[in-house]
C-alpha positions in Angstrom: -30.7 31.2 -11.0 -29.7 31.6 -14.5 -26.7 33.7 -15.4 -26.5 35.2 -18.7 -23.2 36.3 -20.3 -22.8 38.6 -23.1 -22.1 36.2 -25.8 -25.5 34.8 -25.4 -27.1 38.0 -26.6 -24.5 40.1 -28.5 -23.0 38.5 -31.6 -20.4 41.3 -31.8 -17.6 40.9 -29.1 -15.9 44.0 -30.2 -19.2 46.0 -29.7 -21.3 44.5 -27.1 -24.5 46.1 -27.7 -28.0 45.1 -28.8 -31.4 46.9 -29.2 -34.7 45.2 -30.0 -38.3 45.0 -29.3 -40.1 41.9 -28.3 -43.3 40.4 -26.6 -42.7 38.9 -23.4 -44.3 35.5 -24.4 -43.8 33.7 -21.1 -42.9 33.9 -17.6 -39.1 34.5 -16.8 -37.8 33.5 -13.4 -35.1 35.6 -11.7 -31.9 35.8 -13.5 -28.7 37.9 -13.6 -26.6 39.1 -16.5 -23.3 40.6 -17.1 -24.6 43.7 -19.1 -26.8 46.8 -18.3 -30.4 46.6 -19.5 -32.7 49.5 -20.2 -36.3 48.2 -20.4 -39.2 50.3 -21.9 -42.7 49.0 -21.6 -44.2 49.7 -25.1 -47.5 47.9 -24.8 -49.6 46.1 -22.0 -48.8 45.5 -18.3 -47.6 42.9 -16.3 -45.4 42.0 -13.1 -41.6 42.6 -12.9 -39.7 40.7 -10.5 -36.9 42.7 -8.9 -34.6 40.8 -6.5 -37.1 39.7 -3.8 -40.0 42.0 -4.8 -42.8 42.0 -7.4 -43.7 45.4 -9.0 -46.3 46.0 -11.5 -45.3 47.5 -15.0 -47.4 49.1 -17.5 -47.1 50.9 -20.7 -44.8 53.9 -20.5 -42.7 52.5 -17.7 -38.8 52.6 -18.4 -36.3 51.4 -15.8 -32.5 50.3 -15.6 -31.4 46.7 -14.6 -27.8 46.8 -13.7 -25.3 43.9 -14.1 -25.7 41.0 -11.7 -29.1 42.3 -10.2 -31.9 39.7 -10.1 -34.9 40.2 -12.3 -37.6 38.7 -14.1 -41.1 38.7 -15.6 -44.5 37.4 -14.8 -47.2 37.8 -17.3 -50.9 38.3 -16.4 -53.6 36.4 -17.9 -54.9 37.4 -21.4 -52.8 40.5 -21.2 -50.1 41.4 -23.7 -46.6 42.7 -22.6 -44.1 44.2 -25.0 -40.9 45.9 -24.2 -37.9 47.4 -25.9 -34.7 46.4 -24.7 -31.4 48.0 -24.9 -28.4 46.0 -23.5 -24.8 46.9 -23.5 -21.5 46.2 -21.7 -20.8 49.4 -19.7 -17.2 49.1 -20.0 -17.4 49.5 -23.7 -19.4 52.9 -23.1 -17.4 54.5 -20.4 -17.1 57.6 -22.5 -20.8 58.1 -22.7 -21.4 57.3 -19.2 -18.6 59.6 -18.2 -20.0 62.6 -20.1 -23.2 62.0 -18.2 -21.7 61.8 -14.6 -22.2 65.2 -13.6 -25.9 65.4 -14.9 -28.2 65.1 -11.8 -31.1 63.7 -13.7 -28.8 61.0 -15.0 -27.3 60.1 -11.9 -30.8 59.9 -10.3 -32.2 57.7 -13.0 -29.3 55.7 -14.0 -27.7 54.9 -10.4 -29.9 56.3 -7.6 -33.2 55.1 -8.6 -32.3 51.4 -9.2 -30.4 51.6 -6.0 -33.4 52.6 -4.1 -35.5 50.1 -5.7 -33.0 47.4 -4.4 -33.3 49.0 -1.1 -37.2 48.7 -1.1 -37.4 52.5 -0.6 -39.7 53.1 -3.8 -42.4 51.1 -5.3 -42.7 52.2 -9.0 -40.5 53.2 -12.2 -40.5 56.4 -13.9 -43.5 56.3 -16.3 -43.2 58.7 -19.3 -46.0 61.0 -20.3 -47.6 60.4 -23.6 -45.6 63.1 -25.3 -42.4 62.1 -23.7 -43.3 58.2 -24.9 -43.2 59.4 -28.6 -39.8 60.9 -28.3 -38.3 58.1 -26.5 -39.7 55.6 -28.8 -38.1 57.5 -31.7 -34.8 57.3 -30.1 -35.3 53.6 -29.2 -36.5 53.0 -33.0 -33.1 54.5 -34.2 -31.2 52.3 -31.9 -33.0 49.1 -33.0 -32.5 50.2 -36.7 -28.7 50.7 -36.4 -28.3 47.4 -34.7 -30.3 45.6 -37.2 -29.1 47.2 -40.3 -25.4 47.7 -39.4 -24.4 49.9 -42.1 -20.9 51.4 -42.1 -20.0 53.3 -38.8 -23.1 52.0 -37.1 -21.2 51.7 -33.8 -20.5 55.6 -33.9 -24.3 56.1 -34.7 -25.3 53.8 -31.7 -23.1 55.6 -29.3 -24.7 59.1 -30.6 -28.3 57.7 -30.1 -27.4 55.9 -26.7 -26.1 59.4 -25.3 -29.1 61.1 -26.7 -31.3 58.4 -25.0 -29.4 59.2 -21.8 -29.9 62.9 -21.9 -33.5 62.8 -23.0 -34.4 60.4 -19.9 -32.4 62.5 -17.5 -34.6 65.5 -18.5 -37.8 63.6 -18.2 -36.6 62.3 -14.7 -35.8 65.7 -13.7 -39.3 66.8 -14.7 -41.0 63.8 -12.8 -41.2 65.7 -9.6 -39.9 64.8 -6.3 -36.2 63.8 -5.8 -36.0 59.9 -4.9 -34.4 60.2 -1.6 -36.8 63.0 -0.4 -39.6 60.5 -0.5 -38.2 58.9 2.8 -39.7 60.5 5.8 -37.1 58.8 8.4 -34.1 61.1 8.8 -31.8 58.4 10.1 -33.0 56.1 7.5 -32.4 58.7 5.0 -28.7 59.3 5.9 -28.0 55.3 6.1 -29.2 55.3 2.4 -27.0 57.9 1.5 -24.1 56.2 3.1 -25.0 52.9 1.5 -25.3 54.4 -2.0 -21.9 56.1 -1.5 -20.3 53.1 -0.8 -21.7 51.4 -3.8 -20.9 54.2 -6.1 -17.9 56.1 -4.5 -16.0 56.5 -7.8 -18.7 58.5 -9.4 -18.2 62.3 -9.0 -20.8 62.7 -6.3 -20.6 66.4 -5.1 -22.1 67.8 -1.9 -24.4 69.7 -4.2 -25.8 66.6 -5.9 -26.4 64.6 -2.7 -28.0 67.5 -1.2 -30.5 67.8 -3.9 -31.1 64.1 -3.9 -32.5 64.6 -0.6 -34.1 67.9 -1.4 -31.9 69.8 1.3 -29.8 72.7 1.1 -26.1 72.1 1.3 -25.9 73.6 4.7 -28.8 71.8 6.3 -27.6 68.5 4.6 -24.1 68.9 6.0 -25.3 69.6 9.4 -27.8 66.8 9.7 -25.2 64.4 8.0 -22.6 65.1 10.4 -25.0 64.9 13.4 -26.1 61.2 12.0 -22.7 60.0 10.8 -20.0 61.9 12.7 -18.3 63.7 9.9 -19.1 65.6 6.7 -20.3 63.9 3.5 -17.3 64.8 1.8 -15.0 63.2 4.6 -17.1 60.2 4.3 -17.0 59.8 0.6 -13.2 60.4 0.6 -12.5 58.0 3.2 -14.6 55.3 1.3 -12.4 56.0 -1.7 -9.2 56.0 0.2 -9.9 52.6 1.9 -10.7 51.2 -1.6 -7.6 52.7 -2.9 -5.8 50.9 -0.2 -7.3 47.5 -1.0 -6.3 48.1 -4.6 -2.7 48.8 -3.6 -2.4 45.7 -1.9 -4.1 43.4 -4.6 -3.7 45.1 -7.9 -0.7 45.7 -10.1 -2.2 48.6 -11.5 -0.3 51.9 -11.6 -1.0 54.5 -8.8 -2.4 57.0 -11.5 -4.9 54.3 -12.5 -5.9 53.4 -9.0 -6.4 57.2 -8.1 -8.8 57.5 -11.2 -10.6 54.2 -10.5 -11.4 55.2 -6.8 -12.7 58.8 -8.2 -9.7 61.0 -7.5 -8.9 62.8 -10.7 -5.9 64.9 -9.2 -3.2 62.5 -8.5 -1.3 65.0 -6.1 -4.4 65.4 -4.2 -5.0 61.8 -3.8 -1.2 61.2 -2.7 -1.8 64.0 0.0 -5.2 62.6 1.1 -3.7 59.1 1.3 -0.6 60.0 3.3 -2.8 62.0 5.8 -5.2 58.9 6.1 -2.6 56.3 6.4 0.7 58.0 7.2 2.4 56.9 4.0 2.1 57.9 0.4 0.5 55.2 -2.0 3.8 54.2 -3.4 5.5 53.8 -0.1 2.4 52.1 1.4 2.6 49.4 -1.6 6.2 48.9 -1.2 5.6 48.4 2.5 2.9 46.0 2.1 4.9 43.9 -0.2 7.7 43.5 2.2 5.8 42.8 5.2 5.2 39.3 6.5 1.7 38.1 6.6 1.6 38.2 10.5 3.3 41.6 10.8 0.2 43.5 11.3 -1.5 46.4 9.8 -0.3 49.8 9.3 -1.5 52.1 11.9 -4.4 54.2 10.8 -4.3 57.9 12.3 -7.2 58.7 14.9 -7.8 62.2 13.5 -10.7 62.9 10.9 -9.8 63.0 7.1 -9.0 66.2 5.8 -12.0 68.1 4.6 -12.1 68.8 0.9 -14.4 69.2 -2.0 -12.4 67.4 -4.7 
């Protein structure tokens, strides 16, 4: 499987972004890349290869391909297929992504829908209405123009238009009817999917309200059913995932504890310290010191057998 890196498509290492419209003139086998790709089908239809699936795509479809996710195309005989591509390194656009982190429609479209596609939970992409297409194309054309002309401060204009695109697609997604996880009619499978999604995106500010809305359930109903299925509340589960990831980073990364706290999703350092000590019996700094001193065969720190503290942070 081919693996494409930023330098093969982006000629400005200081600003890894490209926007262009191009016909899909041949079949493309499954491949992966180091950047995020937003794909909008501007003309025709064809087959999109997504991991181990083949999904029909048509004019008006728009979807996200995340880093290192296998995908490709298969053309249909005598049928045109033209797409708009917006590709970027997400690490250079963290500010724009963080601005959108609390917007349900964005979380749905940017994170949840691609995840469910990969889980084979849904079989289609968001298809924009004719009215929505004209506005989306206007924003995409602005991105293409800025990337092509590269006049002074084009980077700032790209960031502005990219944030505009994120907001607009989030609104379209919110109008597009049912919540993605609400399409699942098996309750056990629903909560397994919630857990898998949380494990993959634990660092995002996933709140009880957001995840309940994803499932089209009230917070009370969701909490009751989640605890019945998983044995703890969603917040307890999310925090435990974050703490386990923080523990790994304390063992393997030289990063400061403040940075680790933020990386796993805890914005309040004192809250992170308190939760970590409750879970593992030591503060993060004490745990790191203990881990560095101990011999490889000396065993793991004991983990308390009580459930993690319930908190909504």
